[in-house]
C-alpha beads as a LAMMPS data file, in Angstrom:
LAMMPS data file: protein, C-alpha beads

88 atoms
87 bonds

1 atom types
1 bond types

-500.0 500.0 xlo xhi
-500.0 500.0 ylo yhi
-500.0 500.0 zlo zhi

Masses

1 110.0

Atoms # bond

1 1 1 -406.827 -261.705 370.675
2 1 1 -407.380 -258.152 371.896
3 1 1 -405.814 -256.754 368.705
4 1 1 -408.048 -258.926 366.533
5 1 1 -411.117 -257.663 368.385
6 1 1 -410.037 -254.036 367.962
7 1 1 -409.339 -254.609 364.284
8 1 1 -412.788 -256.174 363.808
9 1 1 -414.446 -253.234 365.584
10 1 1 -412.568 -250.766 363.394
11 1 1 -413.532 -252.578 360.203
12 1 1 -417.200 -252.714 361.253
13 1 1 -417.135 -249.019 362.083
14 1 1 -415.857 -248.138 358.628
15 1 1 -418.234 -250.554 356.949
16 1 1 -421.356 -249.107 358.536
17 1 1 -420.315 -245.469 358.569
18 1 1 -422.316 -243.300 356.205
19 1 1 -420.322 -241.268 353.664
20 1 1 -420.474 -237.501 354.336
21 1 1 -422.211 -236.663 351.040
22 1 1 -424.913 -239.263 351.667
23 1 1 -425.412 -237.968 355.195
24 1 1 -425.736 -234.416 353.845
25 1 1 -428.395 -235.561 351.352
26 1 1 -430.284 -237.368 354.105
27 1 1 -430.157 -234.294 356.333
28 1 1 -431.460 -232.110 353.507
29 1 1 -434.271 -234.608 352.858
30 1 1 -435.083 -234.708 356.563
31 1 1 -435.297 -230.903 356.644
32 1 1 -437.577 -230.929 353.593
33 1 1 -439.886 -233.423 355.308
34 1 1 -439.868 -231.292 358.455
35 1 1 -440.849 -228.235 356.420
36 1 1 -443.726 -230.137 354.794
37 1 1 -444.887 -231.334 358.195
38 1 1 -444.803 -227.837 359.662
39 1 1 -446.580 -226.389 356.626
40 1 1 -449.394 -228.898 356.214
41 1 1 -449.919 -230.531 359.595
42 1 1 -448.376 -228.650 362.488
43 1 1 -449.426 -225.126 361.591
44 1 1 -453.131 -225.672 360.984
45 1 1 -453.759 -229.338 361.551
46 1 1 -454.466 -231.900 358.898
47 1 1 -457.834 -233.104 357.734
48 1 1 -456.902 -236.528 359.042
49 1 1 -454.277 -236.034 361.746
50 1 1 -453.485 -233.838 364.679
51 1 1 -449.899 -232.741 365.259
52 1 1 -447.770 -235.658 366.421
53 1 1 -445.341 -235.773 369.348
54 1 1 -443.370 -238.438 367.446
55 1 1 -443.018 -236.091 364.480
56 1 1 -441.866 -233.294 366.775
57 1 1 -439.175 -235.595 368.187
58 1 1 -438.167 -236.615 364.642
59 1 1 -437.846 -232.951 363.651
60 1 1 -435.709 -232.252 366.714
61 1 1 -433.457 -235.154 365.716
62 1 1 -433.179 -233.782 362.160
63 1 1 -432.283 -230.373 363.544
64 1 1 -429.521 -231.941 365.623
65 1 1 -428.061 -233.769 362.605
66 1 1 -429.606 -237.195 363.233
67 1 1 -431.566 -238.576 360.284
68 1 1 -433.257 -241.364 362.231
69 1 1 -436.512 -239.390 362.163
70 1 1 -436.949 -239.670 358.390
71 1 1 -439.143 -242.778 358.595
72 1 1 -441.419 -241.195 361.176
73 1 1 -441.877 -238.030 359.147
74 1 1 -442.503 -239.996 355.951
75 1 1 -445.122 -242.102 357.731
76 1 1 -446.939 -239.102 359.230
77 1 1 -446.974 -237.257 355.899
78 1 1 -448.182 -240.316 353.993
79 1 1 -451.010 -240.851 356.504
80 1 1 -452.045 -237.244 355.888
81 1 1 -452.033 -238.007 352.147
82 1 1 -449.240 -235.532 351.452
83 1 1 -446.957 -236.456 348.563
84 1 1 -443.366 -237.029 349.599
85 1 1 -440.640 -235.130 347.771
86 1 1 -438.188 -237.100 345.638
87 1 1 -435.229 -238.415 347.584
88 1 1 -431.954 -237.820 345.800

Bonds

1 1 1 2
2 1 2 3
3 1 3 4
4 1 4 5
5 1 5 6
6 1 6 7
7 1 7 8
8 1 8 9
9 1 9 10
10 1 10 11
11 1 11 12
12 1 12 13
13 1 13 14
14 1 14 15
15 1 15 16
16 1 16 17
17 1 17 18
18 1 18 19
19 1 19 20
20 1 20 21
21 1 21 22
22 1 22 23
23 1 23 24
24 1 24 25
25 1 25 26
26 1 26 27
27 1 27 28
28 1 28 29
29 1 29 30
30 1 30 31
31 1 31 32
32 1 32 33
33 1 33 34
34 1 34 35
35 1 35 36
36 1 36 37
37 1 37 38
38 1 38 39
39 1 39 40
40 1 40 41
41 1 41 42
42 1 42 43
43 1 43 44
44 1 44 45
45 1 45 46
46 1 46 47
47 1 47 48
48 1 48 49
49 1 49 50
50 1 50 51
51 1 51 52
52 1 52 53
53 1 53 54
54 1 54 55
55 1 55 56
56 1 56 57
57 1 57 58
58 1 58 59
59 1 59 60
60 1 60 61
61 1 61 62
62 1 62 63
63 1 63 64
64 1 64 65
65 1 65 66
66 1 66 67
67 1 67 68
68 1 68 69
69 1 69 70
70 1 70 71
71 1 71 72
72 1 72 73
73 1 73 74
74 1 74 75
75 1 75 76
76 1 76 77
77 1 77 78
78 1 78 79
79 1 79 80
80 1 80 81
81 1 81 82
82 1 82 83
83 1 83 84
84 1 84 85
85 1 85 86
86 1 86 87
87 1 87 88
């Protein structure tokens, strides 16, 4: 029973693991979003939005290699009416 559980955990880990090239693309996209945020919102403020603590956290996550902040950055940029770059 214990071996079956370990096997199932291993299979799930490989199933949900992100391939390295996809992770690299996501990190590059995250960095691009962070640059847009810093350029158009953080540095001088947006017409519609003040700098966001959530966006700052998302950028910190991107800088540490975690792409979970992509959605937050996309949302903040879209609310500021800034076009998102294409995602490859």
